[in-house]
C-alpha positions, 0 to 999 in steps of 0.5 A: 342298664339291661338289668335295670330295664328288666327289673323296671318292666317286672315291677310294672307287670306286678303293679298292673297284675295287682290293680287288675286283681283288685278291680276284679275281686272288688266287683265279684265281692260287691255283686256277691253282697248285693245278690247272695248275702242280701237275699239271705240276710247274711252277715258274711263275717269280717269287717264286711259283715260288721259293716252290714251288721251296723248298717242293719242295726241303724236301719232296723232300730233307729230308722237311719240309713247309713251308706255301706261305704261310710261304715266300711271305710271308717272301720278299716281305717285302723286295720289299714294303719296297722297293716301299713306299719306291720305288713307292707306299704304296697300290700296295704295300699292295694288293700285300701284301693280294694276297700274303697272300690268295694265299698262304693260298688256295694252302694251303687250296685242294685240288689239282685237276688239270684235265689232265696234258698238260705242253704244255696245262698250260704254255700254258693255265696261262700264259694264266691266270697272265697274266690274273690278274696283269693283273687285279691290275695293273688294280687298282693291285696286284701279285703281289709279288716280281719284279712289283715290279721290272717295275712300278718299271722301267715307271714309271721309264722309261715302257716295258714291262719284262716281258721283262726280268722274263722273263729273270730268271725264266729264271735261276730256272727253269734252277736248278730244272732242275738240281735236278728235271730240265730237261724240267719246267724247259723247260715252265716257261719256256713257261708263263712266256713265255705269261704274260709275253706275256699281261700285255703284251697285257692290261695297257695302262698301259705302251702309248702311243697317239698321237691326232690330233684334228681340230676347229674347237673347238681353243680349247675342247679344248686347255685342257680336254685339258691339264686332263683328261689332264695330257698335253702338247698341240701345236696345228697349223693347217690347212685342210680340203681338201673344204670349204676350212674352217679346221681345227686339229689337236691332237696328243697322246700318252696311255696306251692305257688312257686312249684311250676316256675321252679320245675320249669326253671330246672328243666331249662338247665337240665332237660333230663332232670327228675323231680318228685313233688310232695306236700309238706304239712308244716315247716319248722325253722327258717323259710324264705317267703317273699315279703309283702312290700 
């Protein structure tokens, strides 16, 4: 009964965190579009950029004003369906909430340029966009479109795929350059590059870290670690060269976003534990990653 209540409380906490992250990310992204992106006439890549591009084509060439919300929600219908089938129901639902919220906020928030310098717009707009998407990803959601592709590839192959998405976005931006001039398109590529690098920096789920845990409580730690992290643990026996005491080393690989929790967990079990943390460039083989439900 206690376990059930604890689990239910944890689920509600996750749900609340996701909703808060979605709302914050939607607001930041919307303000960014109506300030930096609009000021520089940029196309930020992805389905957001594609929506702005279509909206601009109708406005400049056909003198028809179409709401951003209508275009963005329509374009994301198919990616959302694919995400629902291939990534996870909860992740897709939170992403849909963000797509809808962001779409209507872009229509409602007035254009408020902060600067018209194209380089400043590209760099700082890209940083803010990367932060917004990172917040959404932390809340187990996305801004839709090509983000679904990135998340699916990352979940499938356990490695960052944002540079692949950047390549897809460059194609969209080159198309925009053919229609509205390559100067704006090149600044848009800078915007997208900065945004992509920001996501890779702030979003830790795709990064792996190796832990070398030196302890004399290996019997207790190894079973507890397996249960707590769901990651494999390998045990090595050795001797401390200073005090000549028998020591065990537990070797495991975890996600970068799990490191602090794991270290805190092992220190509670063994206050004298020694942990060496190293960045893992890549991991081959089975690696448990919490599924996006």
